[in-house]
N, CA, C and O of each residue as an XYZ file, in Angstrom:
304
protein
N      -9.708    -16.968     16.930
C      -9.234    -15.616     16.846
C      -7.768    -15.383     16.217
O      -7.325    -14.325     15.770
N      -7.186    -16.517     16.288
C      -5.848    -16.652     15.673
C      -5.846    -16.411     13.888
O      -4.972    -15.858     13.221
N      -7.045    -16.989     13.451
C      -7.451    -16.764     11.873
C      -7.654    -15.364     11.796
O      -7.122    -14.874     10.800
N      -8.200    -14.634     12.461
C      -8.763    -13.052     12.403
C      -7.219    -12.399     12.423
O      -6.807    -11.704     11.494
N      -6.510    -12.681     13.478
C      -5.084    -11.902     13.574
C      -4.429    -12.293     12.301
O      -3.771    -11.362     11.838
N      -4.403    -13.390     11.582
C      -3.521    -13.581     10.574
C      -3.985    -12.713      9.624
O      -3.152    -12.017      9.044
N      -5.388    -12.589      9.285
C      -5.882    -12.119      8.047
C      -5.689    -10.328      8.254
O      -5.522     -9.538      7.325
N      -5.750    -10.045      9.436
C      -5.272     -8.642      9.589
C      -3.979     -8.470      9.408
O      -3.715     -7.462      8.752
N      -3.026     -9.135      9.778
C      -1.547     -9.289      9.348
C      -1.322     -9.084      8.111
O      -0.638     -8.166      7.660
N      -1.951    -10.028      7.418
C      -1.821    -10.016      5.795
C      -2.555     -8.961      5.141
O      -2.205     -8.600      4.017
N      -3.495     -8.451      5.702
C      -3.974     -7.258      5.168
C      -3.040     -6.173      5.023
O      -2.654     -5.653      3.976
N      -2.670     -5.852      6.423
C      -1.859     -5.055      6.965
C      -0.623     -4.886      5.799
O      -0.379     -3.801      5.273
N       0.099     -6.119      5.492
C       1.368     -6.271      4.943
C       0.811     -5.992      3.536
O       1.715     -5.566      2.816
N      -0.483     -6.097      2.839
C      -0.590     -6.004      1.548
C      -0.875     -4.323      1.305
O      -0.743     -3.759      0.219
N      -1.244     -3.751      2.424
C      -1.716     -2.376      2.429
C      -0.158     -1.617      2.302
O       0.183     -0.733      1.516
N       0.556     -2.225      3.249
C       2.006     -1.602      3.293
C       2.953     -1.798      1.993
O       3.816     -1.004      1.620
N       2.608     -3.017      1.388
C       3.290     -3.198     -0.050
C       2.603     -2.324     -0.977
O       3.377     -1.731     -1.728
N       1.276     -2.052     -1.158
C       0.824     -1.159     -1.926
C       1.416      0.141     -1.556
O       1.986      0.708     -2.489
N       1.420      0.780     -0.365
C       1.870      2.103     -0.217
C       3.574      2.370     -0.666
O       4.199      3.369     -1.020
N       3.824      1.378     -0.514
C       5.309      1.467     -0.978
C       5.396      1.459     -2.399
O       5.873      2.455     -2.944
N       4.999      0.462     -3.109
C       4.890      0.531     -4.692
C       4.370      2.022     -4.884
O       5.216      2.822     -5.284
N       3.291      2.419     -4.686
C       2.751      4.008     -5.015
C       3.753      4.879     -4.721
O       4.052      5.732     -5.556
N       4.391      4.808     -3.558
C       5.336      5.679     -3.164
C       6.636      5.754     -4.126
O       7.198      6.770     -4.537
N       6.939      4.483     -4.357
C       8.092      4.494     -5.443
C       7.659      4.873     -6.867
O       8.535      4.983     -7.724
N       6.679      5.032     -7.106
C       6.136      5.160     -8.563
C       6.089      6.634     -8.458
O       6.725      7.262     -9.305
N       5.344      7.379     -7.422
C       5.393      8.801     -7.110
C       6.750      9.242     -7.301
O       7.036     10.009     -8.220
N       7.579      8.816     -6.511
C       9.086      9.205     -6.501
C       9.820      9.505     -8.018
O      10.438     10.490     -8.423
N       9.453      8.146     -8.699
C      10.168      7.892    -10.037
C       9.466      9.092    -10.906
O      10.151      9.679    -11.743
N       8.275      9.403    -10.728
C       7.319     10.575    -11.677
C       8.114     11.808    -11.323
O       8.724     12.449    -12.179
N       8.091     12.153     -9.937
C       8.776     13.301     -9.410
C      10.132     13.560     -9.952
O      10.476     14.672    -10.352
N      11.026     12.327     -9.960
C      12.370     12.485    -10.494
C      12.263     12.873    -12.091
O      12.944     13.788    -12.554
N      11.346     12.096    -12.901
C      11.345     12.270    -14.215
C      10.924     13.789    -14.664
O      11.478     14.388    -15.586
N       9.722     14.385    -13.764
C       9.463     15.402    -14.079
C      10.545     16.718    -13.777
O      10.516     17.726    -14.483
N      11.508     16.552    -12.614
C      12.371     17.202    -12.204
C      13.638     17.254    -13.561
O      14.141     18.294    -13.986
N      13.916     16.002    -14.000
C      14.849     15.909    -15.201
C      14.380     16.493    -16.263
O      15.223     17.038    -16.976
N      12.985     16.561    -16.679
C      12.557     17.191    -17.775
C      12.829     18.671    -17.583
O      13.221     19.363    -18.523
N      12.606     19.199    -16.265
C      12.593     20.705    -16.271
C      13.910     21.195    -16.256
O      14.175     22.356    -16.566
N      14.937     20.180    -15.832
C      16.323     20.354    -16.105
C      16.754     20.317    -17.645
O      17.659     21.057    -18.030
N      16.215     19.601    -18.365
C      16.454     19.503    -19.756
C      15.759     20.693    -20.429
O      16.266     21.166    -21.446
N      14.668     21.186    -19.942
C      14.042     22.432    -20.534
C      14.945     23.599    -20.023
O      15.580     24.260    -20.845
N      15.001     23.810    -18.987
C      16.140     24.935    -18.559
C      17.462     24.885    -19.344
O      17.954     25.897    -19.843
N      18.061     23.561    -19.437
C      19.281     23.653    -20.149
C      19.109     24.176    -21.626
O      19.982     24.852    -22.171
N      17.969     23.834    -22.219
C      17.708     24.193    -23.639
C      17.418     25.719    -23.673
O      17.749     26.403    -24.642
N      16.871     26.165    -22.728
C      16.397     27.670    -22.471
C      17.873     28.465    -22.626
O      18.080     29.357    -23.449
N      18.775     27.993    -21.738
C      20.027     28.761    -21.449
C      20.809     28.733    -22.441
O      21.536     29.698    -22.675
N      20.809     27.362    -23.397
C      21.440     27.130    -24.458
C      21.270     28.350    -25.756
O      22.162     28.981    -26.322
N      19.675     28.400    -25.979
C      19.061     29.290    -26.742
C      19.323     30.765    -26.378
O      19.383     31.531    -27.340
N      19.495     31.313    -25.088
C      19.591     32.567    -24.958
C      21.034     32.681    -24.974
O      21.423     33.836    -25.146
N      22.142     31.600    -24.811
C      23.482     31.958    -24.957
C      23.713     32.310    -26.499
O      24.396     33.232    -26.944
N      23.024     31.414    -27.163
C      23.397     31.452    -28.901
C      22.780     32.823    -29.169
O      23.385     33.451    -30.039
N      21.661     33.479    -28.605
C      21.157     34.536    -29.276
C      22.189     35.675    -28.602
O      22.544     36.622    -29.303
N      22.547     35.581    -27.550
C      23.467     36.512    -27.101
C      24.771     36.641    -27.693
O      25.352     37.714    -27.855
N      25.256     35.378    -28.044
C      26.468     35.163    -29.208
C      26.223     36.101    -30.378
O      26.938     37.048    -30.705
N      25.037     35.668    -30.991
C      24.710     36.244    -32.086
C      24.490     37.822    -32.065
O      24.840     38.466    -33.054
N      23.951     38.431    -31.025
C      23.836     39.876    -30.714
C      25.316     40.564    -30.645
O      25.550     41.671    -31.130
N      26.256     39.779    -29.993
C      27.666     40.282    -29.817
C      28.499     40.354    -31.116
O      29.292     41.279    -31.291
N      28.292     39.260    -32.131
C      28.925     39.250    -33.341
C      28.393     40.259    -34.076
O      29.187     40.912    -34.753
N      27.001     40.604    -34.114
C      26.649     41.506    -35.158
C      27.219     42.854    -34.566
O      27.858     43.561    -35.346
N      27.062     43.258    -33.330
C      27.663     44.334    -32.616
C      29.093     44.565    -32.845
O      29.619     45.672    -32.965
N      29.728     43.325    -32.900
C      31.275     43.251    -33.456
C      31.343     44.053    -34.799
O      31.882     45.145    -34.981
N      30.670     43.262    -35.704
C      30.586     43.343    -36.918
C      30.146     44.939    -37.385
O      30.810     45.500    -38.257
N      29.142     45.529    -36.832
C      28.929     46.718    -36.964
C      30.001     47.612    -36.473
O      30.296     48.563    -37.197
N      30.537     47.475    -35.515
C      31.758     48.247    -34.930
C      32.907     48.126    -36.099
O      33.554     49.120    -36.426
N      33.090     47.007    -36.629
C      34.202     47.031    -37.828
C      33.838     47.978    -38.882
O      34.472     48.984    -39.202
N      32.724     47.536    -39.394
C      32.200     48.518    -40.490
C      32.431     50.129    -40.169
O      33.072     50.989    -40.773
N      31.623     50.168    -38.944
C      31.854     51.859    -38.643
C      33.310     52.080    -38.725
O      33.716     53.076    -39.323
N      34.082     51.306    -38.220
C      35.621     51.790    -38.103
C      36.179     51.928    -39.711
O      36.907     52.820    -40.147
N      35.733     51.018    -40.296
C      36.340     50.990    -41.896
C      35.954     52.154    -42.720
O      36.616     52.775    -43.552
N      34.590     52.338    -42.261
C      33.820     53.525    -42.935
C      34.556     55.135    -42.526
O      34.718     56.091    -43.286
N      34.828     55.045    -41.410
C      35.657     56.253    -40.666
C      36.875     56.218    -41.361
O      37.275     57.261    -41.877
N      37.637     55.014    -41.474
C      38.746     55.043    -42.051
C      38.885     55.816    -43.475
O      39.646     56.737    -43.771
N      37.981     55.198    -44.203
C      37.677     55.521    -45.629
C      37.404     57.331    -45.700
O      37.842     58.060    -46.590
N      36.729     57.688    -44.738
C      36.312     58.977    -44.864
C      37.640     59.787    -44.465
O      37.871     60.873    -44.996
N      38.440     59.268    -43.585
C      39.845     60.072    -43.198
C      40.757     59.878    -44.291
O      41.740     60.616    -44.354
N      40.572     58.986    -45.165
C      41.585     58.474    -46.226
C      41.064     59.848    -47.520
O      41.899     60.335    -48.282
N      39.968     60.162    -47.524
C      39.715     61.159    -48.717
C      40.242     62.278    -48.347
O      40.197     63.257    -49.091
């Protein structure tokens, strides 16, 4: 009986070690996935900010041109 109990304990320990190992691997995979999603979101936000800055610059340039055109018209 003692041999059977020892085998059962060893088997249980091996199973527990495997569960811990796979749990850590899954945790690492989940962490990497979350980090990748954050990097993707950061990139999306950066692109959107760049696009908005470009639109704002174009709008400002258009306003300056329009003001210059009005000034030229008034000067005539």
